[in-house]
C-alpha positions, 0 to 999 in steps of 0.5 A, a space after each residue: 916216316 920223316 914226321 915220326 923221326 922228328 916228332 916221336 921219342 923212345 918207347 912210351 915217349 914219357 920223357 918227350 911228353 915231360 919235356 914238352 910239358 916243362 915249357 907249360 910250367 915256366 912262368 914269368 915272374 914280374 917285378 913290381 914297384 918298378 918305374 916304367 914311366 918311360 916305357 911305352 908300346 913303341 919302345 923296344 925292350 932289350 932282351 940281350 943276354 950275356 954268356 961266359 962272363 959277358 964275353 958273348 952277347 946274344 939278342 935274346 936268351 934262346 939258342 938253337 939246340 942241336 938237332 939231326 938231319 935237317 935236310 929231311 925237312 928241307 932237302 936243298 938247304 938243311 942246316 943252312 936255312 937254320 943257321 941263317 935264322 940264327 945269324 939274322 936273330 943274332 944268337 948261337 946255333 949248336 950243330 949236331 954230330 948227326 948233321 946232313 951237311 958237312 960242318 965246314 960248309 956250315 961254318 963257311 956259309 955262316 961267316 959269309 952270311 954275317 959278312 954279307 948281310 948281318 955284319 952286326 950279328 953276334 951269332 956263333 957256332 957251337 958243336 955238339 959232341 958225342 964222346 965215342 968209344 973210339 977216342 980217335 973218332 972223338 978227337 978227329 971230330 974235335 979237331 975238325 970243329 976247331 979247324 972250321 972255327 966252331 967256338 965251343 963244344 957242347 958235350 952230350 952227357 945224357 945219351 949213353 945209349 941209343 933210344 928204342 925208337 919204336 916208330 923208326 923201327 916200325 917204319 924201317 927208317 932209312 935216309 932218302 937217296 942223297 942224304 947222309 950223316 956227313 960228319 961220320 960217314 965214310 966210303 965203307 958206310 953210307 947207311 944212317 943206321 950203320 953210321 950211327 952204330 959204327 961209332 958207338 957212344 961211350 956209356 962208361 963216362 962218369 
């Protein structure tokens, strides 16, 4: 059940397959007639990348994309293990709305990890935002992320409806005891599917 949640997509999974194949279509375009006489296998080649008009520098041109419910694969650590990798690699991690650890704990431990172990890390946290029909829910999440010190919002624009995840339906997917969607959970709703549908995404955005 958990494997299918992570590794499958919606309906015939054509988009999932195309996304995976896209990486096989990426080719490196080498520059020729460039002086590389000072380079050797012992030299470190910088892959530093500058973002937002060079206001941010990360160690290589990859960031950790938002994915949900990491505690399904690591019950004890969840997203905490993922952001530790981002800090160590000096890159950006984007937190999903559907995280299984509350965003303030992630933020607090992110900064503590930098101060204690990687003071030169340029890692930052971003928050991936769904725009819900209930704008008060959306505003609450934005203000919460701002208070927690997240540096930017990443707005989802290609997910106006929840996909028809046939494997999850077949498996009757539900969260194990003790794991919940921390950012949108409340006392009246402790089930993943109900929590997800309680704050439906606004499909009317232009």
